[in-house]
C-alpha positions as CSV (number, residue, x, y, z in Angstrom):
1,M,6.4,157.6,83.6
2,L,7.1,158.4,87.2
3,K,10.6,159.2,88.2
4,K,12.8,159.5,91.3
5,G,11.7,162.4,93.4
6,D,8.1,162.4,92.3
7,K,5.4,162.1,95.0
8,A,4.1,158.5,95.3
9,P,0.4,158.3,94.3
10,K,-1.8,157.4,97.3
11,F,-4.0,154.3,97.0
12,S,-6.0,152.0,99.2
13,A,-6.9,148.4,98.4
14,N,-7.7,145.1,100.2
15,A,-5.1,142.3,100.5
16,I,-6.4,139.1,99.0
17,I,-5.7,136.8,102.0
18,N,-7.1,138.5,105.1
19,T,-8.9,141.4,103.3
20,Q,-6.8,143.8,105.4
21,R,-7.0,147.4,104.0
22,I,-3.6,148.3,102.6
23,E,-2.5,151.9,101.9
24,L,0.7,153.9,101.8
25,K,1.7,154.9,105.3
26,N,3.4,158.1,106.4
27,N,6.8,157.6,108.1
28,Q,7.2,154.2,106.5
29,W,9.5,153.0,103.7
30,T,7.5,151.0,101.2
31,Y,8.5,148.8,98.3
32,L,5.8,148.3,95.6
33,S,6.3,145.4,93.2
34,F,4.0,145.4,90.2
35,H,3.6,142.1,88.3
36,R,2.2,140.8,85.0
37,F,-0.3,138.1,85.9
38,A,-0.9,135.6,88.8
39,A,0.7,132.6,87.0
40,C,3.5,134.5,85.3
41,P,6.6,132.3,86.0
42,F,8.9,135.3,86.1
43,C,6.6,137.2,88.5
44,V,6.3,134.1,90.8
45,L,10.1,133.7,90.7
46,R,10.4,137.4,91.9
47,T,7.8,136.8,94.6
48,R,9.7,133.8,95.9
49,E,12.9,136.0,95.9
50,L,11.0,138.6,97.9
51,I,9.8,136.0,100.4
52,T,13.3,134.6,100.8
53,N,14.7,138.1,101.4
54,Y,11.8,139.4,103.5
55,K,13.8,139.4,106.7
56,Y,16.3,141.9,105.1
57,F,13.4,144.2,104.2
58,Q,12.1,143.9,107.8
59,E,15.6,144.8,109.2
60,K,15.4,148.0,107.1
61,N,11.8,148.6,108.2
62,I,10.5,148.4,104.6
63,E,7.0,147.3,103.9
64,I,6.5,145.2,100.8
65,I,3.3,145.5,98.8
66,S,2.8,143.2,95.8
67,I,0.3,144.3,93.2
68,W,-1.1,142.2,90.4
69,P,-3.5,142.9,87.5
70,S,-5.2,139.5,88.1
71,T,-8.4,138.4,89.7
72,I,-8.5,137.3,93.3
73,Q,-9.5,133.8,92.1
74,N,-6.5,133.4,89.9
75,M,-4.2,134.9,92.6
76,L,-5.5,132.4,95.2
77,Q,-4.9,129.6,92.7
78,Y,-1.4,130.6,91.8
79,V,0.8,133.2,93.5
80,A,-1.1,133.1,96.9
81,T,0.1,129.5,97.3
82,E,3.6,130.9,97.9
83,T,2.4,132.1,101.3
84,A,4.0,135.6,101.2
85,P,4.5,137.4,104.5
86,F,3.5,140.6,102.8
87,P,0.2,141.8,101.3
88,L,-0.8,140.7,97.8
89,I,-3.3,143.0,96.1
90,A,-5.5,142.1,93.1
91,D,-6.0,145.1,90.8
92,P,-7.8,143.6,87.7
93,Q,-9.1,147.0,86.6
94,K,-5.5,148.2,86.9
95,I,-6.5,151.3,88.9
96,I,-3.2,151.3,90.9
97,F,-1.3,150.3,87.8
98,K,-2.5,153.4,86.0
99,Q,-1.8,155.6,89.0
100,Y,1.8,154.4,88.9
101,Q,1.8,154.5,85.0
102,V,2.6,150.8,84.8
103,T,0.9,150.3,81.5
104,R,3.8,149.5,79.1
105,S,3.3,146.4,77.1
106,S,5.8,145.1,74.6
107,H,6.0,142.2,72.2
108,L,9.7,142.8,71.9
109,A,10.1,142.1,75.7
110,A,10.1,138.3,74.8
111,L,13.1,138.9,72.5
112,K,14.9,140.9,75.2
113,L,14.4,138.0,77.6
114,L,16.4,135.7,75.3
115,F,19.5,137.5,76.6
116,H,18.8,136.1,80.1
117,P,18.8,132.3,79.7
118,V,19.5,131.6,83.4
119,L,16.4,133.7,84.3
120,I,14.3,131.8,81.8
121,Y,15.6,128.4,83.2
122,K,14.8,129.4,86.8
123,A,11.4,130.7,86.0
124,L,10.3,127.8,83.8
125,K,11.8,125.3,86.3
126,G,9.4,126.5,89.0
127,K,6.4,127.3,86.9
128,Y,2.9,125.9,87.5
129,K,1.8,123.0,85.5
130,K,-1.2,124.8,83.9
131,I,-1.0,128.6,83.4
132,T,-4.0,130.9,83.1
133,V,-3.2,134.3,81.6
134,D,-5.8,136.7,83.0
135,A,-4.1,140.0,82.1
136,D,-2.1,141.5,79.3
137,P,0.6,138.9,78.6
138,N,2.9,141.6,77.3
139,L,2.6,143.9,80.3
140,L,6.0,144.7,81.8
141,P,6.8,144.7,85.5
142,A,7.7,147.7,87.6
143,E,8.9,148.6,91.1
144,F,9.0,151.6,93.3
145,L,10.7,152.4,96.6
146,I,8.9,155.1,98.6
147,N,10.6,157.0,101.5
148,P,8.8,158.0,104.7
149,E,8.1,161.4,103.2
150,G,6.1,159.9,100.4
151,S,8.7,160.5,97.6
152,L,9.9,158.0,95.1
153,V,13.5,156.9,95.7
154,I,13.3,154.3,93.0
155,A,11.0,154.3,90.0
156,Y,11.9,151.3,87.8
157,Y,10.0,150.1,84.8
158,G,11.1,146.7,83.5
159,K,12.4,146.2,80.0
160,H,11.5,142.5,79.7
161,Y,9.1,140.1,81.5
162,G,11.5,139.2,84.2
163,D,13.3,142.5,84.6
164,H,13.6,143.5,88.3
165,L,16.2,145.3,90.3
166,P,18.5,143.3,92.5
167,I,17.3,143.1,96.1
168,E,20.6,144.6,97.3
169,Q,20.1,147.7,95.1
170,I,16.7,148.3,96.7
171,L,17.9,147.7,100.2
172,N,21.0,149.9,99.7
173,N,18.7,152.9,98.9
174,V,17.3,152.9,102.4
175,V,19.3,155.0,104.8
């Protein structure tokens, strides 16, 4: 697994909405959010949280890039309907996932999730009527904060399906 202080792997990919080429920029703070699959209720909940707090990321000059192991078609059907102001990237071959070592999968993650009933309620309350799982359903989320020099300030690998760092913790790491 990558850790704080490691160099962030470079990548280049197209955003699903406007096919804009997305890559890590020098001299730019970047927050990478890796998700499970396009219809995952916990991942969509996190995406909504990022959309709601986007202005705070902008105030700190942090670019958000959201990466999914789903197909473009499923992303357009599910998560893209949230109209995120930041790029969403489809990575069905998990090329970027592998670069960032986001490959952990756990059947026990569902059990760990039981300790978070409020999170379960919020995610299921806002879930889509019909869910298509087009990636490993046991894949765990991850997130990375990269400083302008290209080093990881945060390297966080989730322990259950809805495990993400608090927004404030991410923002407070930007100086």
